[in-house]
GULUM-436928 format. One line per 10 residues: number of its first residue (from 1); their letters; for each residue y, x, z of C-alpha. Coordinates in nm, 3 decimals. Each point is the difference from the previous one (the first is absolute). Example, Ala and Ser with C-alpha at 12.3 -4.5 7.8 and 13.67 -1.06 7.14 Angstrom:
BEGIN
1	as	-0.450,1.230,0.780 ~ 0.344,0.137,-0.066
***
This chain:
BEGIN
1	xxxxxxxxxx	15.403,-1.221,0.369 ~ -0.304,0.240,0.146 ~ -0.189,-0.064,0.300 ~ -0.168,0.282,0.151 ~ -0.335,0.001,0.211 ~ 0.035,-0.238,0.280 ~ 0.021,0.273,0.298 ~ 0.327,0.066,-0.168 ~ 0.147,-0.314,0.000 ~ 0.049,0.056,0.422
11	xxxxxxxxxx	0.062,0.368,-0.009 ~ 0.008,0.156,0.371 ~ 0.284,-0.154,0.082 ~ -0.145,-0.356,-0.039 ~ -0.306,0.070,0.199 ~ 0.189,0.160,0.262 ~ 0.222,-0.319,0.017 ~ -0.284,-0.195,-0.018 ~ -0.191,0.156,0.317 ~ 0.378,-0.039,0.193
21	xxxxxxxxxx	-0.025,-0.357,-0.063 ~ -0.351,-0.053,0.091 ~ 0.058,0.180,0.335 ~ 0.293,-0.208,0.054 ~ -0.173,-0.306,-0.060 ~ -0.335,0.042,0.189 ~ 0.096,0.257,0.239 ~ -0.189,0.354,0.082 ~ -0.238,-0.196,0.213 ~ -0.095,-0.257,-0.225
31	xxxxxxxxxx	-0.077,0.198,-0.297 ~ -0.321,0.167,0.120 ~ -0.132,-0.393,0.113 ~ 0.087,-0.126,-0.373 ~ -0.217,0.307,-0.121 ~ -0.279,-0.104,0.199 ~ 0.002,-0.376,-0.090 ~ 0.042,0.076,-0.380 ~ -0.311,0.281,0.065 ~ -0.197,-0.231,0.184
41	xxxxxxxxxx	0.096,-0.301,-0.277 ~ -0.121,0.249,-0.281 ~ -0.330,0.027,0.165 ~ -0.090,-0.374,0.060 ~ 0.104,-0.041,-0.395 ~ -0.177,0.249,-0.107 ~ -0.302,-0.138,0.197 ~ 0.035,-0.343,-0.077 ~ -0.025,0.173,-0.398 ~ -0.337,0.116,0.043
51	xxxxxxxxxx	-0.161,-0.281,0.220 ~ 0.117,-0.200,-0.285 ~ -0.144,0.230,-0.290 ~ -0.328,0.049,0.234 ~ -0.023,-0.398,0.011 ~ 0.088,-0.005,-0.378 ~ -0.313,0.229,-0.101 ~ -0.265,-0.115,0.205 ~ 0.134,-0.343,0.118 ~ 0.006,-0.221,-0.348
61	xxxxxxxxxx	-0.371,-0.082,0.047 ~ -0.011,-0.084,0.362 ~ 0.263,-0.234,-0.030 ~ -0.116,-0.221,-0.326 ~ -0.286,0.007,0.211 ~ 0.164,-0.122,0.324 ~ 0.165,-0.251,-0.202 ~ -0.062,-0.373,0.050 ~ -0.172,-0.191,-0.279 ~ 0.269,-0.170,-0.178
71	xxxxxxxxxx	0.032,-0.354,0.011 ~ -0.248,-0.206,-0.234 ~ 0.194,-0.347,-0.100 ~ -0.263,-0.235,-0.053 ~ -0.026,-0.152,-0.382 ~ 0.206,-0.313,-0.023 ~ -0.201,-0.369,-0.014 ~ -0.104,-0.072,-0.356 ~ 0.164,-0.287,-0.134 ~ -0.194,-0.337,0.000
81	xxxxxxxxxx	-0.110,-0.078,-0.368 ~ 0.197,-0.223,-0.219 ~ -0.160,-0.273,-0.092 ~ 0.110,-0.237,-0.292 ~ -0.008,-0.337,-0.076 ~ -0.271,-0.120,-0.231 ~ 0.140,-0.109,-0.351 ~ 0.089,-0.378,0.022 ~ -0.266,-0.229,-0.127 ~ 0.018,-0.197,-0.323
91	xxxxxxx	0.187,-0.336,0.052 ~ 0.116,0.118,0.325 ~ 0.370,0.031,0.000 ~ 0.074,0.357,0.124 ~ 0.367,0.103,0.150 ~ 0.133,0.094,-0.305 ~ -0.018,-0.291,-0.176
***
């Protein structure tokens, strides 16, 4: 199988059919409105991309400074010291006898 360049997939006949289908679906009055809305959406998208890249360039340091300090957990209370019982004195029976 041999595939040609992408422009040859539709050909002239395919492009004409595509234009006719678009005209039937949207009507001749809706196409200019659709083109305007696509153009404004593209402008907004580019504007958002530019603002985002501008914030990345200069806003990193400002965001770090403006961030609230991390919560510090207090240290756990110290465990009470373990007291060992003294060894039993001689002559007094212990618990193991």
